[in-house]
C-alpha positions as CSV (number, residue, x, y, z in Angstrom):
1,M,-27.8,263.6,166.9
2,G,-27.3,264.3,163.2
3,G,-24.9,261.3,162.9
4,A,-27.4,259.0,164.6
5,R,-30.2,260.2,162.3
6,R,-28.0,259.6,159.2
7,V,-27.2,256.1,160.4
8,G,-30.8,255.3,160.9
9,W,-31.6,256.1,157.3
10,V,-28.9,253.7,156.1
11,A,-31.2,250.9,157.2
12,A,-34.2,252.5,155.5
13,G,-32.5,253.2,152.2
14,L,-29.8,250.7,151.7
15,V,-31.5,247.8,153.4
16,L,-34.8,248.3,151.5
17,G,-33.2,248.9,148.2
18,A,-30.2,246.6,148.0
19,G,-31.7,244.3,150.7
20,A,-34.4,243.3,148.3
21,C,-31.7,242.5,145.8
22,Y,-30.0,240.3,148.4
23,C,-33.1,238.5,149.5
24,I,-34.1,237.8,145.9
25,Y,-30.6,236.7,145.1
26,R,-30.6,234.3,148.0
27,L,-34.0,233.1,147.1
28,A,-32.9,232.3,143.6
29,R,-29.4,231.0,144.3
30,G,-29.6,229.7,147.9
31,Q,-32.8,227.8,147.7
32,R,-32.2,225.8,144.5
33,P,-34.6,223.0,143.6
34,G,-33.1,219.7,144.5
35,S,-30.6,221.3,146.9
36,Q,-31.1,218.4,149.3
37,R,-29.3,216.2,146.8
38,L,-26.0,218.1,147.1
39,R,-23.0,215.8,147.4
40,L,-19.5,216.0,148.8
41,R,-16.6,215.9,146.4
42,S,-13.9,213.3,146.5
43,S,-10.3,214.4,146.8
44,R,-9.1,216.5,143.8
45,S,-6.4,218.9,142.9
46,A,-6.8,222.6,143.7
47,E,-7.4,223.7,140.1
48,D,-9.7,220.8,139.5
49,L,-11.9,222.1,142.3
50,T,-12.8,225.2,140.2
51,N,-14.2,223.1,137.3
52,G,-17.1,221.5,139.1
53,S,-20.9,222.1,139.0
54,Y,-22.9,224.3,141.3
55,D,-24.3,221.1,143.0
56,D,-21.1,220.1,144.8
57,I,-20.1,221.0,148.4
58,L,-16.3,221.1,149.1
59,T,-14.9,219.5,152.2
60,A,-12.7,221.4,154.7
61,E,-9.6,219.9,153.1
62,Q,-10.7,221.0,149.6
63,L,-11.6,224.5,150.8
64,Q,-8.1,224.8,152.2
65,K,-6.7,223.8,148.8
66,L,-8.9,226.4,147.2
67,L,-7.8,229.1,149.6
68,Y,-4.1,228.2,148.9
69,L,-4.8,228.5,145.2
70,L,-6.2,232.0,145.7
71,E,-3.0,233.0,147.5
72,S,-0.6,231.3,145.1
73,T,-1.8,232.0,141.6
74,E,-1.9,235.2,139.6
75,D,-3.7,233.7,136.6
76,P,-6.9,235.9,136.4
77,I,-9.0,233.0,134.9
78,I,-8.1,230.6,137.7
79,L,-8.6,233.4,140.3
80,E,-12.1,234.2,139.0
81,R,-13.1,230.5,138.8
82,A,-11.7,229.9,142.3
83,L,-13.7,232.8,143.8
84,V,-16.9,231.6,142.1
85,T,-16.4,228.2,143.6
86,L,-15.6,229.6,147.0
87,G,-18.6,232.0,146.8
88,N,-21.0,229.2,145.9
89,N,-19.7,227.1,148.8
90,A,-20.0,230.1,151.1
91,A,-23.7,230.0,150.6
92,F,-23.9,227.1,153.0
93,S,-23.8,227.8,156.8
94,T,-21.3,225.1,157.6
95,N,-18.8,226.3,155.0
96,Q,-19.2,229.9,156.2
97,V,-17.7,228.8,159.5
98,I,-15.0,226.5,158.0
99,I,-13.8,229.3,155.6
100,R,-13.5,231.7,158.6
101,E,-11.6,229.2,160.7
102,L,-9.2,228.5,157.8
103,G,-8.4,232.2,157.6
104,G,-10.2,232.5,154.3
105,I,-11.9,235.9,154.9
106,P,-8.8,238.1,154.6
107,I,-7.6,236.0,151.6
108,V,-10.9,236.8,149.8
109,G,-10.9,240.3,151.2
110,R,-7.6,241.1,149.5
111,K,-9.1,240.3,146.1
112,I,-11.5,243.2,146.2
113,N,-8.4,245.3,145.6
114,D,-7.7,243.5,142.3
115,P,-7.8,245.9,139.3
116,N,-9.6,243.2,137.3
117,Y,-13.3,244.2,137.7
118,S,-14.5,240.6,137.2
119,I,-12.2,239.3,140.0
120,K,-13.3,242.2,142.3
121,E,-17.0,241.3,141.6
122,K,-16.5,237.6,142.4
123,A,-14.6,238.5,145.6
124,L,-17.5,240.8,146.7
125,N,-20.0,238.0,146.0
126,A,-18.0,235.6,148.1
127,L,-17.8,238.1,151.0
128,S,-21.5,238.7,150.6
129,N,-22.3,235.1,151.2
130,L,-19.8,234.8,154.0
131,S,-21.3,237.9,155.7
132,V,-24.6,236.1,156.3
133,N,-22.8,234.6,159.3
134,V,-22.7,237.1,162.2
135,E,-19.3,236.1,163.5
136,N,-17.9,236.5,160.0
137,Q,-19.2,240.1,159.9
138,I,-16.7,241.0,162.7
139,K,-13.8,240.2,160.3
140,I,-15.6,241.5,157.2
141,K,-16.4,245.0,158.7
142,V,-12.8,246.2,158.0
143,Y,-13.7,246.2,154.2
144,V,-16.9,248.2,154.5
145,S,-15.4,251.6,153.8
146,Q,-13.6,250.4,150.7
147,V,-16.7,248.7,149.5
148,C,-18.7,251.9,149.9
149,E,-16.0,253.7,147.9
150,D,-16.1,251.1,145.1
151,V,-19.9,251.2,145.0
152,L,-19.9,255.0,144.6
153,S,-17.0,255.2,142.2
154,G,-17.9,252.3,139.9
155,P,-20.1,252.4,136.8
156,L,-23.8,252.7,137.7
157,N,-25.7,249.4,137.7
158,S,-22.4,247.5,137.1
159,P,-21.9,244.0,138.5
160,V,-19.3,245.3,140.9
161,Q,-21.7,248.0,142.2
162,L,-24.5,245.4,142.7
163,A,-22.2,243.0,144.4
164,G,-21.0,245.7,146.7
165,L,-24.6,246.7,147.6
166,R,-25.4,243.1,148.5
167,L,-22.5,243.0,150.8
168,L,-23.3,246.3,152.4
169,T,-26.9,245.1,152.9
170,N,-25.9,242.0,154.7
171,M,-23.6,244.1,157.0
172,T,-26.5,246.4,157.9
173,V,-29.4,244.0,158.4
174,T,-28.7,244.2,162.2
175,N,-27.7,247.4,164.0
176,D,-24.1,246.2,164.8
177,H,-22.3,247.7,161.9
178,Q,-24.7,250.4,160.4
179,H,-22.6,253.2,161.9
180,L,-19.8,252.2,159.4
181,L,-21.8,253.7,156.6
182,S,-22.6,257.0,158.2
183,H,-20.4,259.1,155.9
184,Y,-21.7,257.5,152.7
185,I,-25.5,257.8,153.2
186,T,-26.3,260.7,150.9
187,D,-24.2,259.3,148.0
188,L,-25.6,255.8,148.5
189,F,-29.1,257.2,148.3
190,Q,-28.2,258.8,145.0
191,V,-27.0,255.4,143.7
192,L,-30.3,253.8,144.7
193,L,-32.3,256.6,143.1
194,A,-30.4,256.8,139.9
195,G,-30.0,253.0,139.3
196,N,-32.1,250.9,137.1
197,G,-34.3,248.0,138.1
198,S,-31.4,245.8,139.0
199,T,-30.3,248.3,141.6
200,K,-33.7,249.5,142.9
201,V,-35.8,246.4,142.8
202,D,-39.5,246.9,142.0
203,S,-42.7,245.8,143.6
204,S,-41.7,242.2,143.3
205,F,-40.0,242.9,146.5
206,L,-43.3,242.3,148.2
207,S,-43.3,238.7,147.1
208,L,-40.7,238.1,149.9
209,Y,-43.6,238.5,152.4
210,D,-45.7,235.7,150.9
211,G,-46.5,233.0,153.5
212,H,-44.9,230.2,151.4
213,V,-41.5,231.8,151.3
214,A,-38.8,229.8,153.2
215,K,-38.7,230.7,156.9
216,E,-35.1,231.9,156.8
217,I,-35.8,234.4,154.0
218,L,-39.1,235.5,155.4
219,L,-37.6,236.3,158.8
220,R,-34.8,238.3,157.2
221,A,-37.3,240.3,155.1
222,L,-39.4,241.0,158.2
223,T,-36.3,242.1,160.1
224,L,-35.6,244.6,157.3
225,F,-39.1,245.9,157.7
226,Q,-38.7,246.2,161.4
227,N,-35.4,248.1,161.1
228,I,-37.0,250.5,158.7
229,N,-39.8,251.1,161.0
230,N,-37.4,251.7,163.8
231,C,-35.7,254.3,161.7
232,F,-38.9,256.2,161.2
233,K,-39.5,256.1,164.9
234,K,-36.1,257.6,165.6
235,E,-36.8,260.3,163.1
236,G,-39.9,261.2,165.1
237,H,-42.5,260.4,162.4
238,L,-45.9,260.1,164.1
239,A,-47.8,259.6,160.9
240,K,-46.9,257.9,157.6
241,P,-44.8,260.2,155.4
242,A,-45.8,260.9,151.8
243,F,-43.8,258.6,149.5
244,T,-43.3,258.9,145.8
245,K,-45.7,256.7,143.9
246,G,-44.0,253.6,142.6
247,S,-41.1,253.8,145.0
248,L,-40.1,250.9,147.3
249,F,-41.3,252.9,150.3
250,F,-44.6,253.4,148.6
251,H,-45.0,249.7,148.0
252,L,-43.8,248.7,151.5
253,Y,-46.3,251.0,153.2
254,G,-49.1,250.4,150.7
255,E,-52.2,248.4,151.0
256,E,-50.8,245.2,149.4
257,C,-48.0,244.9,151.9
258,A,-50.5,245.6,154.8
259,Q,-52.6,242.7,153.6
260,K,-49.5,240.5,153.5
261,M,-48.6,241.5,157.0
262,Q,-52.1,240.7,158.2
263,A,-52.0,237.3,156.6
264,L,-48.6,236.5,158.2
265,V,-50.2,237.0,161.6
266,N,-51.7,233.5,161.1
267,H,-48.5,232.0,159.8
268,P,-47.9,228.5,161.2
269,D,-44.4,229.3,162.4
270,A,-44.2,230.9,165.8
271,D,-41.0,233.0,165.0
272,V,-42.7,234.5,162.0
273,K,-45.8,235.4,163.9
274,E,-43.8,237.0,166.7
275,K,-41.8,239.1,164.3
276,V,-44.9,240.3,162.5
277,T,-46.7,241.3,165.7
278,I,-43.7,243.5,167.0
279,I,-43.4,245.5,163.8
280,P,-44.9,248.9,164.6
281,K,-47.5,250.2,162.2
282,F,-48.3,253.8,161.1
């Protein structure tokens, strides 16, 4: 029973805290203005592929070259650039599948062991984008324990810590892999409580529940809310607990968020409306 209760609070703490970071990160990076104008690259050498702009999508052949480069070079500058390029391309659903089928997940996963913190960060960012795909999570879950250790042992509010939190968040959005964090909950809460604005995320989190937010992001944010409510239900809370003023829980269960939920009941998308109506209320 104790283990199950601890697992439930992973969704409440990690998902709400770092999950907001993830959603805002995807909102800023994944929904770029003009993204419909993205273009495919022509054939280029492996190292040349790391020199392009953010507005290029690599083909399967080019992704294979990039993965070979990650395996074959020890140059930290090239490694870092290659991971950035791969991570940017992993933000697109088609490439998430291609990279997995090319055997790219373990190639990227091995780079989180790199002693170079910048390379480790870029590898975690790439895995974070890859982990949005549910099938990819099956292969990525083997790295969860190490990522937890890195998050807890790394400098507070560091890029590596934030990248690790984003990855852990993606892996705990559904209930499939939350149990993998059961031994780290107390320490992860301490990170969220001690961290600065980059780690905690402030009341701007509520903007994710605005009706104009892209459907994919809005549904994910609503799923986070649903999971948190489920955790309270498992904990046996029949009334709303008292939350510290200014905390994320305080904002999430405050009047402003309640108004946003009420407005979403009239959202034009049927999936959004359905998700809102099944979220239990205190």
